[in-house]
C-alpha positions as MATLAB code, in Angstrom:
seq = 'MATPTNPTTPTESKTQTQCSRTPHATLSPQAAAKLDSHQQRPDMRDVDPHNVTISGFVLDESYGPDNPTEALQHIDRDIPEPGVFPFTRGVHKGMYRDRLWTMRQFAGFGSADDTNQRFKYLLDQAKGTKANTGLSTAFDLPTLMGRDSDDPLSSGEVGKCGVAIDTIEDMHRLYADIPVDRVSVSQTINAPAAIIWAMYIGMAKQRGMNMADLAGTLQNDILKEFHAQNEWVYPPEPSVKLVVDTIEYATEHLPRWNSVSISGYHIREAGSTATQELAFTLRDGMEYVEESIKRGLDVDAFAPRLSHFFNSHNEFFEEICKLRAARRIWARAMKERYGAKSERSMWMRTHVQTAGCSLTEQQPYNNLIRVAYQAMAGVLGGCQSLHTDSMDETLGLPTQEACTLALRTQQVLAHETGVTRTVDPLAGSWFIESLTDQMEAEANRMIAEIDEMGGVVAGINKGYFRRSIAEASHRYSQEVEAGDRLTVGVNAYVDENEQRTVEILEITEQVEIDQCEHLDDFKKRRDSDGAKRALDAIRDAAKKDRNVMPALIDGAMANCTMGEMVQAMVDIYGRYTGGPEW';
ca = [
     124.290   90.854  246.293;
     122.556   92.676  243.723;
     122.465   96.516  242.635;
     120.775   98.605  240.645;
     121.883   99.977  237.511;
     120.221  102.670  235.619;
     116.471  101.988  235.526;
     115.240  100.108  232.543;
     111.695   99.006  232.060;
     109.129   98.138  228.634;
     107.338  101.281  227.228;
     103.599  100.840  226.094;
     102.570  101.478  222.407;
      99.844  102.341  223.532;
     103.321  120.471  249.117;
     105.305  120.026  251.677;
     103.311  118.736  254.552;
     103.227  118.940  258.524;
     104.395  115.289  258.856;
     107.603  114.445  259.707;
     109.915  113.655  257.021;
     112.996  111.745  257.813;
     115.703  110.149  255.467;
     115.210  106.176  255.260;
     112.715  106.395  258.131;
     111.070  103.397  257.141;
     113.479  101.353  256.078;
     114.520   97.916  258.185;
     117.925   98.836  259.190;
     119.320   96.126  256.312;
     117.744   97.912  253.759;
     118.629  101.299  254.277;
     122.377   99.620  254.407;
     122.025   98.279  251.266;
     120.276  101.445  250.217;
     123.590  103.453  251.402;
     126.078  101.005  249.901;
     124.627  101.189  246.569;
     124.323  104.875  245.179;
     126.878  104.415  242.364;
     125.522  102.398  240.207;
     127.269  100.541  237.995;
     127.901  101.236  234.364;
     125.901   98.609  231.882;
     128.391   98.857  229.452;
     130.757   97.057  232.506;
     128.747   94.172  232.848;
     126.223   91.782  231.105;
     122.606   92.250  230.035;
     121.339   89.019  230.499;
     122.073   89.454  234.269;
     120.305   92.564  234.577;
     117.212   92.343  235.568;
     114.016   95.488  233.741;
     114.702   97.692  236.336;
     118.611   97.020  236.002;
     119.476   94.989  238.893;
     122.562   92.978  238.668;
     122.163   89.284  239.979;
     124.555   87.649  241.071;
     124.607   83.676  240.383;
     123.978   82.538  243.273;
     122.435   83.617  246.586;
     123.651   82.666  250.239;
     123.750   84.459  253.378;
     126.656   87.169  254.070;
     126.231   86.695  257.468;
     124.009   84.266  259.485;
     123.401   86.359  262.292;
     122.166   88.961  261.514;
     120.094   86.752  258.664;
     118.777   84.964  261.622;
     117.742   88.856  262.937;
     116.938   90.034  260.234;
     114.264   87.540  259.545;
     112.882   88.540  263.603;
     112.416   92.219  262.017;
     111.506   91.590  258.572;
     109.367   88.977  257.534;
     108.098   87.200  260.980;
     105.115   85.004  260.074;
     102.167   85.517  257.783;
      99.588   87.906  259.400;
     102.369   89.881  261.406;
     103.874   93.566  260.676;
     105.097   94.993  258.422;
     103.560   91.947  257.069;
     105.728   91.607  254.051;
     105.127   87.594  254.062;
     100.804   88.831  253.528;
      98.270   90.441  255.502;
      96.436   87.466  256.199;
      97.679   84.631  258.701;
      95.872   81.765  255.987;
      96.476   84.178  253.313;
      95.004   81.635  250.283;
      94.654   78.159  252.536;
      91.598   80.333  254.486;
      90.033   82.388  250.792;
      91.231   82.693  247.388;
      91.627   85.666  246.647;
      89.242   87.293  244.034;
      89.073   86.914  239.972;
      87.961   90.099  239.062;
      87.874   90.209  235.571;
      87.335   93.903  233.537;
      84.750   94.391  231.045;
      83.595   97.147  229.449;
      82.485   97.876  225.830;
      80.097   99.402  223.785;
      76.921  100.389  225.668;
      75.842   99.640  229.633;
      73.315   96.759  228.188;
      76.398   95.673  225.822;
      78.236   95.339  229.081;
      75.800   94.380  231.280;
      75.683   91.393  229.294;
      79.070   90.526  228.787;
      79.223   90.736  232.819;
      76.560   88.424  233.077;
      78.182   86.050  231.255;
      81.095   86.173  233.482;
      79.956   85.917  236.672;
      78.324   83.211  235.098;
      81.415   81.449  233.850;
      82.826   82.082  237.745;
      80.056   80.093  239.508;
      81.023   76.591  241.334;
      84.645   77.933  242.376;
      84.973   79.330  246.003;
      86.915   82.144  244.902;
      84.806   85.440  245.630;
      84.353   87.166  242.243;
      84.101   90.696  241.180;
      82.759   93.116  238.415;
      85.469   95.787  237.299;
      84.418   98.233  234.684;
      86.727  100.076  232.073;
      84.799  103.603  230.904;
      85.301  104.634  227.611;
      87.220  107.550  226.582;
      84.426  110.574  226.591;
      84.022  108.983  229.903;
      87.087  109.233  231.025;
      87.863  112.152  229.874;
      84.279  113.828  231.283;
      82.880  114.389  228.265;
      79.231  113.361  227.320;
      78.542  111.302  223.947;
      76.976  113.516  222.225;
      80.452  115.790  223.230;
      81.557  117.113  219.318;
      85.036  115.462  221.468;
      83.468  112.411  221.744;
      82.460  111.918  217.958;
      84.401  108.752  216.989;
      84.902  107.303  220.774;
      82.078  105.944  222.289;
      81.733  103.543  223.073;
      85.121  102.425  221.207;
      87.645  101.269  224.258;
      85.174  100.861  227.076;
      81.937  101.564  228.137;
      79.821  104.859  227.446;
      78.507  106.110  230.998;
      76.576  109.543  230.629;
      73.367  109.297  233.333;
      72.156  107.893  236.178;
      69.743  105.558  233.991;
      72.854  104.304  232.044;
      74.654  103.076  235.413;
      70.865  101.203  235.873;
      71.254   99.601  232.969;
      74.811   98.529  232.910;
      74.276   97.117  236.969;
      70.719   95.877  235.212;
      69.408   92.332  237.391;
      72.978   91.835  239.065;
      72.429   92.393  243.516;
      75.215   94.897  243.885;
      74.832   94.683  247.325;
      76.231   91.625  247.101;
      78.746   91.566  244.486;
      81.763   93.518  244.746;
      82.323   95.821  241.972;
      84.952   97.893  240.011;
      85.511  101.484  238.140;
      88.244  102.063  236.586;
      87.961  105.669  235.726;
      89.937  108.908  238.002;
      88.875  112.629  237.011;
      85.247  112.111  236.949;
      85.297  109.603  239.348;
      83.472  111.392  241.964;
      80.589  112.044  239.664;
      80.459  108.377  238.086;
      80.738  106.813  242.145;
      77.992  109.325  242.864;
      75.870  107.734  239.800;
      76.600  104.713  241.013;
      75.096  105.347  245.089;
      72.480  107.270  243.606;
      71.789  104.679  241.496;
      71.613  101.982  244.384;
      69.607  104.507  246.195;
      66.897  104.592  243.618;
      66.902  100.476  243.807;
      66.356  100.702  247.659;
      69.822   99.258  248.180;
      71.426  100.486  251.829;
      74.315  102.489  251.116;
      76.250  100.322  253.636;
      75.964   97.519  251.807;
      77.519   98.038  248.650;
      81.328   96.905  247.872;
      83.978   98.028  245.644;
      86.892  100.087  244.550;
      87.003  102.744  243.039;
      89.656  103.628  241.001;
      90.057  107.168  241.805;
      93.899  107.764  241.615;
      94.120  111.035  240.344;
      97.761  111.966  240.695;
      99.146  109.174  238.916;
      97.360  110.469  235.317;
      99.433  113.893  235.618;
     102.238  111.109  235.332;
     101.488  108.402  233.272;
      98.322  108.355  231.794;
      97.430  111.924  231.329;
      93.154  111.189  231.722;
      92.502  114.712  233.928;
      90.503  117.210  234.100;
      90.919  119.782  236.959;
      94.608  120.939  238.650;
      96.029  118.382  240.299;
      95.571  120.642  243.590;
      91.553  120.469  243.281;
      91.827  116.957  241.922;
      93.587  115.528  245.231;
      91.345  117.548  247.351;
      88.148  115.770  245.333;
      89.906  112.368  246.057;
      89.411  113.254  250.108;
      85.803  114.958  249.557;
      85.054  110.484  248.414;
      87.933  109.453  250.953;
      85.871  111.181  253.523;
      82.529  110.540  252.697;
      83.209  106.626  252.511;
      84.516  106.806  256.084;
      81.185  108.018  257.180;
      78.844  106.258  254.834;
      79.956  102.837  252.808;
      82.157  101.203  255.270;
      83.012   98.445  253.199;
      83.886  100.562  250.040;
      87.793  101.548  248.788;
      87.519  105.293  248.038;
      89.959  105.468  246.102;
      92.229  102.387  244.389;
      95.890  103.458  244.594;
      96.787  102.825  241.164;
     100.842  101.953  240.090;
      99.051   99.648  237.656;
      99.473  102.636  235.049;
     102.578  103.780  235.901;
     104.024  100.661  234.808;
     102.271  100.651  231.798;
     104.041  103.940  230.650;
     107.312  102.451  230.310;
     108.489  102.793  234.335;
     110.667  100.340  236.213;
     109.201   98.164  238.901;
     110.983  100.253  241.453;
     109.705  103.677  240.492;
     106.459  102.316  239.633;
     106.679  100.621  243.906;
     107.926  104.347  245.064;
     105.519  106.173  243.049;
     102.157  104.184  244.027;
     103.091  104.292  247.163;
     104.296  108.024  247.626;
     100.675  109.072  245.553;
      99.045  107.233  248.813;
     101.079  109.300  251.042;
      99.769  111.741  249.609;
      96.404  111.195  249.543;
      96.618  110.005  253.710;
      98.706  113.486  254.313;
      95.890  115.628  252.774;
      93.356  113.471  254.217;
      94.930  113.827  258.167;
      94.737  118.106  256.895;
      90.999  117.889  256.558;
      90.735  116.344  259.949;
      89.844  112.560  259.624;
      91.390  110.270  261.835;
      94.186  108.153  260.147;
      93.028  105.026  261.324;
      89.362  105.365  260.393;
      90.237  105.910  256.331;
      93.413  104.152  255.789;
      91.828  100.313  256.401;
      89.602  100.857  252.823;
      92.695  101.894  251.315;
      93.779   99.847  248.250;
      96.537   99.767  245.810;
      97.451   98.368  242.818;
     100.115   97.203  240.752;
     101.021   95.558  237.476;
     102.485   91.934  237.029;
     105.070   92.204  234.298;
     107.735   89.624  232.819;
     110.521   89.836  235.452;
     108.952   86.811  237.570;
     110.790   87.355  240.483;
     111.317   90.572  240.741;
     107.341   90.770  239.870;
     106.991   89.213  243.433;
     109.490   90.817  245.688;
     108.027   94.127  244.865;
     104.393   93.471  246.412;
     106.560   91.736  249.408;
     108.512   94.850  249.609;
     105.307   97.131  249.340;
     103.967   95.933  252.143;
     107.143   96.697  254.129;
     107.243  100.052  252.995;
     103.308  100.213  253.916;
     102.921   99.270  256.792;
     106.745  101.131  258.253;
     105.039  104.184  256.933;
     101.214  104.311  258.606;
     102.506  103.146  261.416;
     106.074  105.351  261.737;
     105.377  108.271  259.489;
     101.062  108.607  259.830;
     101.196  107.086  263.453;
      98.850  104.560  262.696;
      97.237  102.464  265.173;
      95.649   99.868  264.058;
      97.165   97.047  262.023;
      94.562   97.404  259.885;
      95.581  100.671  258.920;
      99.139   98.882  258.170;
      97.582   96.970  255.602;
      98.079   97.217  251.841;
      95.391   95.370  250.058;
      96.575   95.080  246.610;
      94.793   93.823  243.086;
      97.181   93.114  240.728;
      96.798   93.133  237.113;
      98.588   91.190  234.491;
     100.237   93.998  231.609;
      99.110   94.777  229.025;
     102.222   96.101  227.993;
     104.017   93.141  227.448;
     101.545   91.389  225.646;
     102.277   91.321  221.862;
     100.241   91.946  218.594;
     102.818   89.246  217.133;
     101.607   85.376  217.666;
      99.069   86.330  219.966;
      98.831   82.988  221.029;
     102.266   83.289  222.985;
     100.498   85.827  225.608;
      98.655   83.078  227.103;
     101.551   82.312  228.281;
     102.982   85.174  229.703;
      99.644   86.055  231.492;
      99.798   83.232  232.943;
     103.336   83.045  234.346;
     102.217   87.346  235.762;
      98.986   85.878  237.123;
     101.894   83.331  238.571;
     104.318   85.604  240.060;
     100.889   88.243  241.071;
      99.903   85.351  243.693;
     103.046   84.292  245.002;
     103.229   87.894  246.090;
      99.649   87.738  247.853;
      97.447   89.960  246.115;
      94.243   90.011  246.894;
      92.562   90.097  243.400;
      93.921   89.322  240.651;
      92.797   90.515  237.031;
      94.376   88.471  233.965;
      94.589   90.301  230.859;
      93.194   88.954  227.221;
      95.356   87.913  224.543;
      94.222   89.143  222.298;
      93.818   93.795  223.921;
      96.662   94.293  221.886;
      93.654   94.125  218.426;
      91.497   95.529  219.728;
      88.935   94.636  222.692;
      88.724   91.383  224.422;
      86.232   89.122  222.711;
      84.131   86.897  224.551;
      86.540   83.903  223.877;
      89.855   85.259  225.261;
      87.950   86.569  228.310;
      86.966   83.249  229.199;
      90.241   81.807  228.520;
      91.540   85.138  230.527;
      89.373   83.759  233.607;
      90.064   79.724  233.344;
      94.083   81.150  233.685;
      93.584   82.070  237.185;
      90.837   79.133  238.019;
      93.850   76.745  236.759;
      96.630   78.713  239.083;
      93.923   78.170  242.074;
      92.610   74.707  242.069;
      95.895   72.550  239.822;
      99.159   73.925  240.552;
      99.212   73.865  244.403;
      99.966   77.296  245.312;
      97.688   78.052  247.154;
      98.159   74.521  249.573;
     101.140   77.214  251.967;
     101.374   80.578  252.385;
     104.333   82.987  251.096;
     106.297   79.766  249.437;
     109.391   81.737  248.910;
     109.728   83.480  252.194;
     113.093   82.239  253.056;
     114.922   82.024  249.844;
     118.343   84.434  249.909;
     117.457   85.591  246.865;
     113.990   86.253  246.977;
     114.620   88.203  250.260;
     117.413   89.797  249.241;
     115.745   91.324  245.795;
     113.065   92.192  248.426;
     115.218   94.487  250.909;
     116.781   95.924  247.305;
     113.501   96.825  246.210;
     112.631   98.394  249.472;
     115.958  100.641  249.338;
     115.779  101.474  246.417;
     112.019  102.983  246.391;
     112.625  104.414  249.530;
     115.445  106.010  247.981;
     113.244  107.743  245.196;
     110.360  108.338  248.220;
     113.019  109.851  249.933;
     113.792  112.385  246.878;
     110.198  113.229  246.227;
     109.924  113.813  249.817;
     113.097  116.854  249.426;
     111.352  118.336  246.615;
     107.989  119.383  248.658;
     105.685  116.135  247.930;
     104.102  114.324  244.951;
     102.428  117.593  243.796;
     105.491  119.793  243.784;
     107.041  116.657  241.793;
     104.437  116.660  238.653;
     104.904  120.346  238.903;
     108.722  120.239  238.555;
     107.997  117.479  235.956;
     110.159  114.782  237.659;
     107.620  111.943  237.535;
     107.734  112.204  233.827;
     110.909  112.015  233.499;
     111.936  109.439  234.815;
     109.070  107.328  233.321;
     110.161  108.848  230.099;
     113.944  108.049  230.545;
     113.222  104.619  231.734;
     111.022  103.730  228.954;
     114.297  104.609  226.284;
     116.359  102.836  227.937;
     114.413   99.583  227.786;
     113.598  100.097  223.971;
     117.103  100.728  223.278;
     117.686   97.676  224.985;
     115.472   95.936  222.594;
     116.735   97.462  219.424;
     120.445   95.982  220.916;
     118.952   92.438  221.709;
     119.703   92.583  225.004;
     115.899   92.059  225.833;
     114.379   89.962  224.200;
     110.696   89.239  223.141;
     109.447   85.763  222.045;
     107.841   86.108  218.123;
     109.243   90.230  218.285;
     112.944   90.223  218.045;
     113.943   86.221  219.083;
     111.798   83.116  216.933;
     110.410   85.874  214.400;
     107.360   83.492  212.428;
     108.209   85.383  208.838;
     104.974   83.400  207.477;
     102.601   84.346  210.462;
      99.375   84.236  209.147;
      96.835   86.137  212.519;
      93.761   83.655  212.991;
      92.189   85.873  216.016;
      88.967   86.831  215.946;
      88.576   90.537  216.656;
      85.743   91.942  218.339;
      84.087   95.271  216.788;
      82.412   98.654  217.513;
      80.145   99.591  215.026;
      79.398  103.531  214.345;
      75.349  102.233  215.659;
      76.747  102.302  219.335;
      77.211  105.776  219.419;
      73.864  107.070  217.597;
      71.806  104.836  219.753;
      73.598  106.266  222.837;
      73.778  109.775  221.973;
      69.867  109.110  220.971;
      69.763  107.890  224.201;
      71.099  111.024  226.025;
      68.696  113.020  224.323;
      65.474  111.212  224.954;
      66.892  111.382  228.872;
      67.492  115.219  228.436;
      63.709  115.579  227.181;
      62.015  113.740  229.883;
      63.677  115.000  233.064;
      63.241  118.490  234.961;
      65.407  120.564  233.656;
      64.767  123.056  236.574;
      65.241  120.978  238.551;
      69.021  119.951  237.224;
      70.017  123.664  237.021;
      69.343  123.633  240.399;
      71.073  120.916  241.933;
      73.953  122.128  239.016;
      74.207  125.403  241.257;
      74.294  123.343  244.479;
      77.279  121.332  243.206;
      78.957  124.561  241.878;
      78.805  126.159  245.149;
      79.949  123.408  247.321;
      82.580  123.287  245.234;
      83.108  126.952  245.829;
      83.066  126.728  249.529;
      85.445  124.031  249.608;
      82.731  121.944  251.406;
      82.764  117.795  250.201;
      80.770  117.969  246.638;
      79.688  114.035  247.298;
      76.399  115.049  248.941;
      75.592  117.482  245.715;
      76.608  114.555  243.620;
      74.784  112.624  244.348;
      71.826  114.742  244.576;
      72.525  115.768  241.213;
      72.916  112.868  239.387;
      69.283  111.731  240.952;
      68.491  115.263  240.129;
      69.427  113.846  236.078;
      72.531  115.490  235.095;
      74.207  114.001  232.758;
      77.776  113.472  233.707;
      79.480  115.721  231.046;
      77.320  118.611  232.981;
      78.332  118.126  236.315;
      81.978  117.650  235.537;
      81.410  121.177  233.548;
      80.077  122.754  236.667;
      83.500  122.075  239.209;
      85.756  122.806  236.379;
      83.554  126.516  236.492;
      84.891  126.497  240.293;
      87.880  124.577  239.758;
      89.748  125.850  235.898;
      90.061  122.697  233.207;
      94.282  121.533  233.465;
      96.083  121.517  230.420;
      99.724  120.542  231.190;
     102.806  122.138  232.995;
     105.051  124.216  231.781;
     107.687  121.276  231.429;
     104.607  118.987  228.737;
];
């Protein structure tokens, strides 16, 4: 059977709770046995590197049942029919036979008006398909860091890597003429997520919409920022408190909204292995569950609206097995660790995005092929929504043509390949089931390790996550340099005479000039005293440890800017500058 070695994966160019924490509590007996037998990892020098997966599993030449009787028991316990606990084969009985995955294309650049036009174009290109289409919003760096466009630290970055959003008026422009009470909207935002969401809710209210009709996802997974992406504002403890505020508010007021998308994608982009991505993501989710239960929320009231977000990388079968193992781990944790009674609380509903870190600047048309296989892995793994990267993302923001090709990739996959005709078509493969078991076992080993150190926040403070990811990233880099990992066009099949012909989307400095002028005019037109009172109310809510969402929505509708609301909470929570080991 496959044996994990030391972790390896690609690099990217770019508290103890009261809950029970019994080791192996969420493992199947078969996976627990494999975990115990795999503690001694072989030295990579003793194996052929071409037989080792990106996460370090040494694969056998072929697979079969170790013990036919045990295999039959394993099927009943761990891989029952689709839609049946622990949902290894999918959370829905019919999966894509009944409903295609949501084709959610990522867009965001320049001004709110620029992105609004791209949104409309993507919605138009998706007409005629029975798939649900959703919008996914990318924000620029100043917005991600909670700074207004006129902040001196925003200079040169406004609208460059996403859309610039400073005010509720920007939010109106961003979704102008789009029926957001009928279109699912995802927002990739973390540290200032509660504020951006408050602006979105305020915008919908001003358009006369019912909050209960709004459907979408707020990424809002701040813990992974401390592991991998570094886009934080507040220290870990108040950051998690803000996530719980959004979970509580959504539970009470927005029944169709996913208030947090527990995100492994960026962990993987930072250089983790697939098993690290699996373990760290699910343990982050458990941290939010534990803190929500501490708040007094019933697990079955909020857990059905938690969602997940995973990366789909080049190691085809490993990515499929990762998603199957993730559903099993999450289902057992929710049932056995947190006492969930509703099956919907045990579902791990996931969005998948193809791996940006796998795309290459060299021979960029090869990226179309990579994305197609990665997308197929996400679908064979049972995702509920999917984003396909554009081939030119290593060169700049995606062009309209590249976005269209990325969407067409999903449409060809859905309508021409036949992968939707049966549920979990790879189930029962000795190889698939073995690798699923081993990824579950290795991930649970890491989860137990995090439990023992006191939870995710304690692990952040000890530098555990960043060290683990850095070690995995370094090992992969060594393997690429040694030629043990081949990347077509980079260290294999190199074209020395390559001439790039891909168009690059350029964002001019005029975007920043115009955005700052909009912001200046906005401030001059607003009721300054009303905005000041709203900011004081936000500080008061934060100081008294109340849920800040009502005050933030009032602040957005009182025309406070995003940066002002961020700073109001910084006045109470402080601004994080990194742990002692960073």
